[in-house]
Wavefront OBJ file of the C-alpha trace (Angstrom):
o trace
v 16.700 -44.726 59.476
v 19.001 -43.722 62.349
v 20.467 -40.233 62.565
v 24.169 -39.951 61.790
v 26.380 -37.975 64.179
v 30.042 -37.095 63.684
v 32.073 -36.975 66.917
v 35.416 -35.159 66.737
v 37.734 -35.380 69.759
v 41.395 -36.325 70.208
v 40.762 -37.834 73.658
v 39.934 -41.470 72.986
v 38.063 -42.053 76.245
v 35.773 -39.073 75.512
v 35.083 -40.310 71.987
v 34.337 -43.816 73.232
v 32.056 -42.497 75.991
v 30.011 -40.399 73.554
v 29.974 -43.107 70.892
v 28.774 -45.794 73.327
v 25.956 -43.657 74.698
v 24.784 -42.333 71.335
v 24.721 -45.833 69.833
v 22.715 -47.096 72.817
v 20.093 -44.482 71.935
v 19.948 -45.580 68.310
v 22.269 -43.046 66.653
v 24.731 -43.955 63.912
v 28.125 -42.611 65.035
v 31.278 -41.849 63.067
v 34.420 -40.494 64.736
v 37.724 -38.822 64.043
v 40.420 -37.133 66.135
v 41.521 -34.053 64.155
v 40.127 -30.966 62.462
v 41.140 -31.814 58.912
v 39.303 -35.143 58.982
v 36.307 -33.450 60.603
v 35.937 -31.137 57.618
v 36.403 -33.957 55.100
v 34.033 -36.363 56.871
v 31.351 -33.704 57.225
v 31.373 -33.362 53.424
v 31.633 -37.081 52.684
v 29.191 -38.450 55.279
v 26.798 -35.464 55.594
v 25.907 -36.183 59.245
v 22.769 -34.748 60.835
v 24.941 -33.191 63.574
v 28.611 -32.657 64.483
v 30.029 -32.755 68.015
v 33.288 -30.842 67.682
v 36.046 -30.466 70.277
v 37.820 -27.105 70.371
v 41.361 -28.289 71.108
v 42.431 -30.540 68.250
v 45.731 -31.402 66.542
v 46.297 -29.659 63.220
v 43.536 -27.137 62.648
v 41.563 -26.544 65.843
v 37.820 -26.851 66.341
v 37.177 -23.179 65.657
v 38.850 -23.376 62.244
v 37.112 -26.665 61.473
v 33.786 -25.041 62.393
v 34.541 -22.086 60.126
v 35.364 -24.379 57.177
v 32.234 -26.468 57.668
v 30.107 -23.310 57.770
v 31.822 -21.799 54.715
v 31.142 -24.861 52.559
v 27.751 -24.626 50.835
v 27.221 -28.375 51.121
v 27.754 -28.542 54.901
v 26.798 -25.010 55.982
v 23.493 -26.045 57.582
v 24.788 -29.010 59.607
v 24.244 -28.252 63.331
v 27.428 -28.114 65.414
v 27.854 -28.593 69.154
v 31.198 -27.351 70.469
v 32.614 -29.670 73.136
v 35.680 -28.381 74.947
v 37.567 -28.114 78.215
v 37.992 -24.399 77.654
v 35.292 -22.445 79.429
v 36.543 -18.908 78.911
v 33.911 -16.442 77.727
v 36.002 -15.308 74.746
v 36.286 -18.855 73.361
v 32.590 -19.474 73.886
v 31.585 -16.283 72.104
v 34.020 -16.910 69.239
v 32.684 -20.424 68.755
v 29.112 -19.136 68.591
v 30.050 -16.328 66.212
v 31.758 -18.790 63.876
v 28.500 -20.693 63.622
v 28.393 -23.275 66.424
v 24.793 -23.964 67.440
v 25.555 -24.957 71.009
v 28.439 -25.119 73.471
v 29.153 -27.686 76.182
v 32.125 -27.516 78.541
v 34.041 -30.528 79.839
v 33.448 -32.264 82.191
v 29.932 -32.709 80.839
v 26.870 -34.775 81.604
v 26.061 -37.352 78.923
v 22.399 -36.860 79.747
v 22.678 -33.119 79.062
v 24.547 -33.744 75.800
v 21.809 -36.131 74.674
v 19.134 -33.594 75.598
v 20.816 -30.902 73.525
v 21.293 -33.243 70.566
v 17.619 -34.210 70.652
v 16.490 -30.594 70.961
v 18.532 -29.545 67.925
v 17.433 -32.493 65.778
v 13.803 -31.964 66.793
v 13.890 -28.343 65.654
v 15.516 -29.323 62.360
v 12.766 -31.889 61.730
v 9.987 -29.472 62.670
v 11.402 -26.855 60.335
v 11.667 -29.284 57.420
v 8.002 -30.296 57.774
v 6.601 -26.809 57.436
v 5.648 -25.566 53.962
v 5.403 -21.823 54.297
v 7.171 -18.556 53.732
v 7.385 -15.537 55.988
v 7.771 -12.088 54.440
v 9.088 -9.148 56.460
v 9.571 -6.053 54.302
v 12.178 -7.134 51.727
v 13.254 -10.197 53.710
v 11.748 -13.558 52.723
v 12.111 -16.556 55.039
v 11.525 -19.811 53.156
v 10.937 -22.304 55.964
v 10.692 -25.318 53.656
v 14.024 -24.646 51.935
v 15.582 -23.170 55.075
v 16.677 -20.135 53.069
v 16.563 -16.397 53.656
v 16.718 -13.763 50.948
v 16.853 -9.998 51.150
v 15.611 -8.607 47.879
v 17.416 -10.719 45.299
v 20.322 -11.550 47.610
v 20.557 -14.871 49.437
v 21.667 -14.566 53.062
v 23.549 -17.516 54.563
v 22.481 -18.094 58.162
v 23.440 -20.731 60.702
v 20.696 -22.924 62.143
v 20.398 -20.795 65.287
v 20.403 -17.525 63.338
v 17.663 -18.866 61.068
v 15.568 -20.033 64.032
v 15.996 -16.684 65.795
v 14.918 -14.736 62.727
v 11.954 -17.076 62.172
v 10.734 -16.764 65.775
v 11.094 -12.974 65.681
v 9.203 -12.858 62.370
v 6.389 -15.100 63.628
v 5.974 -12.730 66.590
v 6.596 -9.577 64.589
v 5.983 -6.405 66.581
v 6.011 -8.248 69.928
v 8.807 -7.914 72.464
v 10.404 -11.314 73.074
v 12.461 -11.762 76.220
v 15.904 -13.347 76.148
v 14.596 -16.243 78.250
v 11.738 -16.802 75.777
v 14.154 -16.860 72.838
v 16.541 -19.122 74.747
v 13.713 -21.588 75.403
v 12.209 -21.471 71.908
v 15.443 -21.581 69.899
v 17.724 -23.624 72.154
v 14.994 -25.750 73.751
v 13.723 -26.243 77.266
v 16.410 -28.857 77.863
v 19.084 -26.260 77.222
v 21.037 -24.991 80.210
v 22.480 -21.706 79.070
v 22.514 -17.984 79.577
v 21.010 -14.936 77.921
v 24.467 -13.941 76.677
v 24.069 -16.705 74.081
v 21.024 -14.921 72.631
v 22.842 -11.571 72.485
v 25.778 -13.085 70.597
v 23.508 -14.641 67.958
v 21.420 -11.482 67.592
v 24.580 -9.460 67.010
v 25.779 -11.874 64.347
v 22.317 -12.006 62.731
v 22.231 -8.218 62.496
v 25.564 -8.204 60.681
v 23.989 -10.351 57.982
v 20.549 -8.771 57.507
v 20.982 -5.119 58.464
v 22.327 -2.445 56.110
v 24.130 -1.016 59.145
v 24.262 -3.362 62.154
v 25.258 -0.418 64.389
v 21.967 1.282 63.510
v 19.548 -1.654 63.024
v 16.246 -1.128 61.242
v 14.864 -4.688 61.524
v 15.727 -6.063 64.964
v 15.155 -3.628 67.822
v 16.731 -4.035 71.256
v 14.321 -3.469 74.126
v 16.637 -2.552 76.974
v 16.396 -4.834 79.968
v 13.931 -7.184 78.272
v 14.936 -8.577 74.896
v 14.265 -7.988 71.210
v 11.517 -7.479 68.658
v 11.267 -7.436 64.886
v 9.882 -4.075 63.819
l 1 2 3 4 5 6 7 8 9 10 11 12 13 14 15 16 17 18 19 20 21 22 23 24 25 26 27 28 29 30 31 32 33 34 35 36 37 38 39 40 41 42 43 44 45 46 47 48 49 50 51 52 53 54 55 56 57 58 59 60 61 62 63 64 65 66 67 68 69 70 71 72 73 74 75 76 77 78 79 80 81 82 83 84 85 86 87 88 89 90 91 92 93 94 95 96 97 98 99 100 101 102 103 104 105 106 107 108 109 110 111 112 113 114 115 116 117 118 119 120 121 122 123 124 125 126 127 128 129 130 131 132 133 134 135 136 137 138 139 140 141 142 143 144 145 146 147 148 149 150 151 152 153 154 155 156 157 158 159 160 161 162 163 164 165 166 167 168 169 170 171 172 173 174 175 176 177 178 179 180 181 182 183 184 185 186 187 188 189 190 191 192 193 194 195 196 197 198 199 200 201 202 203 204 205 206 207 208 209 210 211 212 213 214 215 216 217 218 219 220 221 222 223 224 225 226 227 228
């Protein structure tokens, strides 16, 4: 069964370009050109991945991303932000709202395909594993893709979950930003260590009692992070 991908962009030539290439690689593609429909279609169609433009009529891509993430049914759907805006603030905001990746126009179709494959591969690998990882009072259920702290369920994005899982699997070891970038975003990913820092900061806000004084994830200055 082919993977379903939702493409959201108000530029018809961009939508057609992505749709043509994804279909040629065996993906099932649905499209729309505004944020409201993106939210509705994500709930109705339950795609395996959403490619979401930032600048959209009506609600923009950032708000659409926030609504998709805040809906329990669609919260775990991976999202790639696709936009002409390359400013750092927009990139960081998109990642903090739950986008799993970020690609700036003009983009390479080959790179977009590589990122899509990397994300879908990690989702499949995660779903096949049947184990739990316990770190103090935090339980990572890899099969269900759920994290609990004590009796409280913690809602994490795909990237946040993968980061926490990798840190937990290498508990006590210092993991460099480049290592985390490769393992969580994939070797096909062309990015920067800033991406890791943004996701670590957001992860801390969700699992730490005080994210300004973290007790789980320790920053190793100049190198990366480790789970204590």
